[in-house]
C-alpha positions in Angstrom: 23.8 -38.2 -21.7 23.5 -42.0 -21.5 20.4 -44.0 -21.8 19.0 -47.3 -23.1 18.8 -47.7 -26.9 15.0 -48.0 -26.8 14.8 -44.3 -26.1 15.9 -43.7 -29.7 14.2 -46.7 -31.4 10.5 -46.0 -31.0 8.5 -45.4 -34.2 8.5 -41.6 -34.0 11.7 -41.0 -32.0 9.8 -38.2 -30.4 11.8 -37.7 -27.2 15.3 -37.8 -28.8 14.4 -35.7 -31.8 12.7 -33.0 -29.7 15.6 -33.0 -27.2 18.2 -32.5 -30.0 16.2 -29.6 -31.5 16.0 -27.9 -28.1 19.7 -28.3 -27.5 20.5 -26.9 -30.9 18.3 -23.9 -30.2 20.4 -23.3 -27.1 23.5 -23.2 -29.2 24.8 -26.7 -28.9 25.9 -29.1 -31.6 24.4 -32.6 -31.0 25.8 -36.0 -31.8 24.0 -39.3 -31.0 25.1 -42.9 -31.4 24.2 -46.3 -30.0 27.5 -47.7 -28.8 28.6 -51.2 -27.8 30.7 -50.8 -24.6 32.9 -53.7 -25.5 34.3 -51.5 -28.3 35.8 -49.4 -25.6 37.5 -52.0 -23.4 34.5 -52.9 -21.2 34.3 -56.7 -20.8 30.5 -57.0 -21.4 27.9 -56.8 -24.1 26.1 -53.5 -23.3 24.5 -51.3 -25.9 23.8 -47.7 -24.8 22.5 -44.6 -26.4 25.0 -41.7 -26.0 24.1 -38.1 -26.7 27.0 -35.5 -26.7 26.1 -31.8 -26.9 28.9 -29.2 -27.3 28.5 -25.4 -27.0 29.5 -23.1 -29.8 28.6 -25.6 -32.5 31.8 -27.7 -32.2 32.3 -30.9 -34.1 32.4 -34.1 -32.1 34.4 -37.1 -33.4 33.5 -40.4 -31.9 36.4 -42.3 -30.3 37.9 -45.2 -32.2 37.1 -48.7 -30.9 39.8 -50.8 -29.2 41.5 -53.5 -31.4 40.1 -56.4 -29.5 37.6 -56.7 -26.6 38.6 -57.5 -23.1 37.4 -61.0 -22.1 35.9 -62.1 -18.8 39.1 -64.1 -18.1 41.2 -60.9 -18.4 38.7 -59.1 -16.2 38.3 -61.3 -13.2 40.5 -64.4 -13.3 42.9 -63.0 -10.7 40.2 -62.8 -8.0 40.3 -65.5 -5.4 37.8 -68.4 -5.3 34.9 -67.9 -2.9 31.8 -69.8 -2.0 28.3 -68.4 -2.2 27.2 -66.4 0.9 27.2 -62.9 2.2 30.1 -63.5 4.6 33.8 -62.9 4.5 35.3 -66.1 5.7 38.9 -65.0 6.1 38.7 -62.2 8.6 36.5 -59.6 10.3 38.0 -56.7 8.5 35.8 -57.3 5.4 38.5 -58.3 2.8 40.1 -61.4 1.4 43.7 -62.1 0.4 44.7 -61.0 -3.0 47.7 -62.6 -4.7 48.3 -60.2 -7.6 47.4 -59.2 -11.1 48.3 -61.4 -14.1 46.9 -59.3 -17.0 47.3 -55.6 -18.1 43.5 -55.0 -17.5 43.8 -56.4 -13.9 46.9 -54.2 -13.3 44.9 -51.2 -14.4 42.1 -52.1 -12.0 44.6 -52.3 -9.1 46.7 -49.3 -10.0 45.2 -46.9 -7.4 44.8 -49.4 -4.6 46.7 -48.0 -1.6 50.1 -49.8 -1.1 49.0 -50.9 2.4 46.0 -52.7 0.8 48.0 -54.4 -2.0 47.2 -57.8 -0.6 43.5 -57.2 0.0 40.4 -57.5 -2.2 37.2 -55.9 -0.9 33.5 -56.5 -1.7 34.3 -60.0 -3.1 31.0 -61.5 -1.8 28.0 -63.0 -3.4 24.6 -64.4 -2.5 24.2 -67.9 -1.0 23.5 -70.8 -3.3 20.6 -73.2 -2.7 21.5 -76.9 -2.6 19.5 -77.7 -5.7 21.0 -74.7 -7.6 24.5 -76.0 -6.6 23.7 -79.3 -8.3 22.3 -77.4 -11.4 25.3 -75.1 -11.6 27.7 -78.1 -11.5 26.0 -79.6 -14.6 26.3 -76.4 -16.6 28.9 -74.9 -19.0 28.6 -71.7 -20.9 26.5 -73.4 -23.7 24.0 -75.0 -21.4 20.4 -73.7 -21.6 18.0 -73.8 -18.8 15.8 -76.2 -20.7 18.8 -78.6 -20.8 18.8 -79.1 -17.1 17.0 -82.2 -15.6 13.3 -81.5 -14.9 13.7 -81.9 -11.2 16.2 -79.1 -11.1 14.1 -76.6 -13.0 12.0 -74.3 -10.7 10.7 -72.2 -13.6 8.9 -73.0 -16.9 11.7 -73.7 -19.4 9.6 -72.6 -22.4 9.3 -69.1 -20.9 12.6 -68.9 -19.0 15.0 -70.7 -21.4 17.9 -68.5 -20.4 17.0 -68.3 -16.7 20.4 -69.7 -15.7 23.5 -68.7 -17.6 27.1 -69.6 -16.9 29.3 -66.9 -18.3 32.1 -67.7 -20.8 35.6 -66.9 -19.6 36.8 -66.4 -23.2 34.1 -63.9 -24.2 32.5 -60.8 -22.8 29.9 -60.9 -20.1 26.2 -60.3 -20.7 24.9 -56.9 -19.6 25.3 -56.1 -15.9 22.0 -54.6 -14.8 20.6 -53.3 -11.5 18.4 -56.4 -11.5 21.4 -58.5 -10.6 20.7 -57.4 -7.0 17.6 -59.6 -7.1 18.5 -62.3 -9.5 22.0 -63.4 -10.1 21.2 -66.6 -12.1 22.1 -64.9 -15.4 25.6 -64.4 -14.0 27.0 -67.8 -12.9 30.8 -67.7 -12.5 32.6 -69.3 -15.5 34.2 -71.9 -13.3 32.9 -71.8 -9.8 29.4 -72.9 -8.8 28.1 -69.6 -7.6 26.8 -66.3 -9.0 29.3 -63.4 -9.5 30.4 -61.2 -6.6 30.0 -57.5 -6.1 33.7 -57.0 -6.9 33.4 -59.1 -10.1 30.4 -57.1 -11.2 32.4 -54.0 -10.6 35.3 -55.3 -12.6 33.0 -56.2 -15.5 31.7 -52.6 -15.4 35.4 -51.4 -15.2 35.2 -49.9 -11.8 38.8 -50.1 -10.4 39.3 -51.9 -7.2 39.8 -48.8 -5.1 36.1 -48.0 -5.7 33.9 -49.0 -2.7 30.2 -49.2 -2.7 27.9 -47.9 0.1 25.4 -50.0 1.9 24.5 -53.7 1.6 25.6 -56.0 -1.2 22.2 -55.6 -2.7 22.6 -51.8 -2.7 26.1 -52.2 -4.2 24.8 -54.4 -7.1 22.2 -51.7 -7.9 24.9 -48.9 -7.9 27.1 -51.0 -10.2 24.3 -52.1 -12.6 22.9 -48.6 -13.0 26.2 -47.0 -13.7 27.9 -45.9 -16.9 31.0 -48.0 -17.3 34.0 -45.8 -16.3 36.0 -46.9 -19.4 33.2 -45.8 -21.7 33.0 -42.5 -19.8 36.7 -42.1 -20.2 36.5 -42.7 -24.0 33.6 -40.3 -24.5 35.1 -37.7 -22.1 38.5 -37.8 -24.0 36.7 -37.3 -27.3 34.8 -34.3 -25.8 38.1 -32.8 -24.6 39.6 -33.3 -28.0 36.7 -31.6 -29.7 37.0 -28.6 -27.4 40.7 -28.3 -28.0 40.3 -28.5 -31.8 37.4 -26.0 -31.9 36.4 -27.4 -35.4 32.9 -26.2 -36.4 30.3 -28.9 -36.7 28.6 -27.7 -39.8 24.8 -27.6 -40.5 22.5 -28.2 -37.6 19.6 -30.7 -37.8 17.2 -27.7 -38.3 19.3 -26.3 -41.1 19.5 -29.6 -42.9 15.8 -30.2 -42.6 15.1 -26.7 -43.9 17.3 -27.3 -46.9 15.5 -30.6 -47.7 12.1 -29.0 -47.1 12.8 -26.1 -49.5 14.0 -28.5 -52.2 10.9 -30.7 -51.9 8.5 -27.7 -52.0 10.2 -26.2 -55.1 10.8 -29.5 -57.0 8.1 -30.0 -59.6 9.1 -33.3 -61.4 9.5 -36.1 -58.9 9.7 -39.9 -59.4 6.8 -40.5 -57.0 4.2 -37.8 -57.7 1.7 -39.2 -55.2 4.0 -38.1 -52.4 3.0 -34.6 -53.3 -0.7 -35.6 -53.1 -3.2 -34.0 -50.8 -4.5 -37.1 -49.1 -3.2 -40.2 -47.4 -5.3 -42.4 -49.8 -3.5 -41.0 -52.8 -0.2 -42.2 -51.3 -1.7 -45.6 -50.7 -2.9 -45.8 -54.3 0.5 -44.7 -55.8 2.6 -46.9 -53.6 0.6 -50.1 -54.2 -0.3 -49.6 -57.8 2.5 -47.6 -59.4 5.6 -47.8 -57.2 7.2 -50.7 -59.1 6.4 -49.2 -62.5 8.9 -47.4 -64.8 9.1 -43.6 -64.6 7.4 -43.3 -68.0 4.4 -45.4 -66.8 4.1 -43.4 -63.5 4.0 -40.1 -65.3 1.5 -41.4 -67.8 -0.9 -43.0 -65.3 -0.7 -40.7 -62.3 -3.0 -38.1 -63.9 -5.5 -40.9 -64.3 -5.5 -42.1 -60.7 -4.7 -38.9 -58.8 -8.4 -37.9 -58.6 -9.0 -40.9 -56.4 -8.5 -38.8 -53.3 -10.4 -41.1 -50.9 -11.3 -44.8 -50.8 -14.9 -44.0 -52.0 -13.5 -42.4 -55.2 -11.5 -45.5 -56.0 -14.5 -47.8 -55.5 -16.6 -45.5 -57.7 -13.9 -45.9 -60.4 -13.4 -49.6 -59.9 -13.6 -50.4 -63.6 -11.0 -47.8 -64.4 -8.8 -49.2 -61.7 -9.0 -52.8 -63.1 -8.3 -51.4 -66.6 -5.2 -49.6 -65.4 -4.0 -52.6 -63.4 -4.4 -54.8 -66.5 -2.3 -52.4 -68.6 0.6 -52.7 -66.2 0.1 -56.2 -65.0 -0.8 -55.2 -61.4 -4.1 -57.0 -61.0 -3.2 -58.2 -57.5 -2.5 -54.6 -56.4 -5.9 -53.5 -57.7 -7.6 -56.3 -55.8 -5.7 -55.3 -52.6 -6.7 -51.6 -53.1 -10.4 -52.6 -53.4 -10.2 -54.7 -50.2 -8.4 -51.9 -48.3 -10.8 -49.2 -49.6 -13.8 -51.2 -48.5 -12.4 -51.8 -45.0 -11.4 -48.2 -44.5 -14.8 -46.9 -45.6 -16.3 -49.1 -42.8 -13.9 -47.5 -40.3 -14.2 -43.9 -41.5 -16.9 -42.8 -43.8 -15.3 -39.5 -45.0 -11.6 -39.8 -45.2 -8.7 -42.0 -44.1 -7.9 -41.0 -40.6 -4.6 -41.8 -38.9 -6.4 -44.2 -36.6 -8.0 -46.1 -39.5 -4.7 -46.2 -41.3 -2.9 -47.7 -38.3 -5.7 -50.2 -37.8 -5.4 -51.3 -41.4 -1.7 -52.0 -40.8 -2.5 -53.9 -37.6 -5.2 -56.0 -39.4 -2.6 -56.9 -42.1 -4.6 -55.3 -44.9 -2.0 -52.6 -45.5 1.8 -53.1 -45.5 3.4 -51.1 -42.6 5.8 -49.3 -44.9 2.9 -48.0 -47.1 1.0 -47.0 -44.0 3.9 -45.1 -42.5 4.5 -43.3 -45.8 0.8 -42.4 -46.1 0.9 -41.0 -42.6 4.0 -39.0 -43.3 3.3 -37.6 -46.8 -0.4 -37.6 -47.5 -2.3 -35.0 -45.5 -1.7 -31.3 -45.5 -4.0 -31.0 -42.4 -1.5 -32.7 -40.1 -0.2 -30.3 -37.5 3.2 -29.7 -36.1 2.1 -31.5 -32.9 1.4 -34.8 -34.7 4.0 -37.4 -34.0 5.0 -38.7 -37.4 7.0 -41.9 -38.0 10.7 -42.1 -38.8 10.9 -44.3 -41.9 14.1 -46.1 -42.6 14.3 -48.0 -45.9 17.2 -48.8 -48.2 16.8 -45.6 -50.2 16.7 -43.3 -47.2 19.4 -45.2 -45.4 21.7 -44.9 -48.4 21.4 -41.1 -48.4 22.0 -40.8 -44.7 25.0 -43.2 -44.8 26.7 -41.4 -47.6 26.0 -38.0 -46.1 27.9 -39.0 -42.9 30.3 -41.2 -44.8 29.5 -44.0 -42.4 28.6 -47.3 -44.1 28.0 -48.9 -40.7 24.6 -47.1 -40.8 23.7 -49.5 -43.6 24.4 -52.5 -41.4 21.8 -51.8 -38.7 18.9 -49.7 -40.0 17.0 -50.2 -36.7 19.5 -48.4 -34.6 22.3 -46.5 -36.2 20.3 -46.1 -39.3 17.4 -44.4 -37.5 19.8 -42.0 -35.7 21.4 -41.1 -39.0 18.0 -40.4 -40.6 16.8 -38.4 -37.6 20.0 -36.3 -37.9 18.9 -35.2 -41.4 15.2 -34.6 -40.8 15.3 -32.8 -37.5 12.1 -32.2 -35.6 9.2 -29.9 -36.1 7.7 -28.0 -39.0 10.2 -28.8 -41.8 10.9 -32.4 -40.8 7.9 -33.9 -42.6 8.8 -32.6 -46.0 12.5 -33.3 -45.3 11.7 -36.9 -44.7 9.8 -37.3 -47.9 12.6 -35.4 -49.7 15.1 -38.0 -48.4 13.0 -40.8 -49.9 12.8 -39.0 -53.3 16.6 -38.3 -53.3 17.4 -41.9 -52.4 15.2 -43.3 -55.2 15.9 -40.8 -58.0 19.3 -39.1 -57.3 21.4 -41.0 -54.8 21.2 -44.3 -56.6 23.3 -47.3 -55.8 25.6 -46.7 -58.7 26.5 -43.4 -60.3 24.6 -41.0 -57.9 23.8 -37.6 -59.5 25.4 -35.6 -56.7 25.4 -32.3 -58.7 21.6 -32.0 -58.4 21.3 -33.1 -54.8 20.4 -30.4 -52.3 22.8 -31.9 -49.7 25.8 -31.9 -52.0 27.7 -29.0 -50.3 27.8 -30.7 -46.9 27.7 -34.4 -48.0 30.8 -36.3 -46.9 30.4 -38.7 -49.8 30.4 -35.9 -52.4 33.4 -34.2 -50.7 35.3 -37.5 -50.7 34.7 -38.1 -54.4 35.1 -34.4 -55.3 31.5 -34.1 -56.5 30.5 -31.0 -54.6 29.7 -28.0 -56.8 30.1 -24.3 -56.2 
């Protein structure tokens, strides 16, 4: 399955996580990744979410990227020059004269063109160019911004549409070809000619070979091209699927199995570095995170019994003197002041307990850090049901565990995309996922440290790639 990355990057990742669980229940192994199509020989910047599901719990290995990307010059420089306009000037048969490929990519694009059509190029047409746009295009190179154009040539507000016009760079990859190119081609001005790109050029950038034809008008053709999965990406993923089927190597633990393992570990582990994560209310998590999180383990264990009775904001305000005293002991006076402010605002919003709505509003108001709010939502209320959509938290501690488990350090480079997918892979979806998520945080902070991780006591050690690589797994 292919879709836009945003499908996997929402706060809860609800759609993707629930889909993966359903597929696993049907007997499939599931692999997900946000791929950059230029890594697979597609001459454009185009990130897409790919989900691969294989029956019989087979392992899927993602294809290796190409050594260097294909540039726009390699993709389209062999195509003849044309002027803007929906007409074919050379003849009535609907094609132009083609002189021949000069690059391996171009030869691949021409490989299945019938011999009788070797001197023809079809669909090499583009929209007409207005006279004022022709002047604007002539002033632009690939570094020119819309706001750089003379005021009399700008038809749109340059503060809002600063990239409204974009001349493509021959020696780089194209920007993403979208279906919207059918309505607005100004993002795709030819690298050298004063016009927007043609249907055939858009097809080349998507890696459709030249023997592909597109039904309907040029506008319909642009839509077909922009909505498509680039064939080269499809070929790379399809080849990897075929290899996985041939190898028949088992995929290992499912998402549900991994989440159940983490859930069981969290429920049976008594001594943890952040005892407030085992608290009964969201407010206990807020207190622990703001007041004690930066303290030593010795201080946490000594002071948590003092503050854990502050189950709700009202309890904290009633014990304000004790809070100030504790804060003075550990030099966290500012944290105490923040807790008092947040408690007062939450009481105004919800008289009895800290609701999810009130917690989210405190984050929106800037009273509560978003990370603390998410953690309180996730860990601090045993009344939350399986139907509640809980956030997927990705911080350095959690990301380190997920990256080591998969032996993929690239997850640490982009926590907002690959990192979130790696974490979602471990926590699954449904009943065990909440405790599994909190367990990941505890493991990242107390076991899977930056240096000298204590793999022997980690519940993931038997299936962790990092432990296997360093021979740290135990019987």
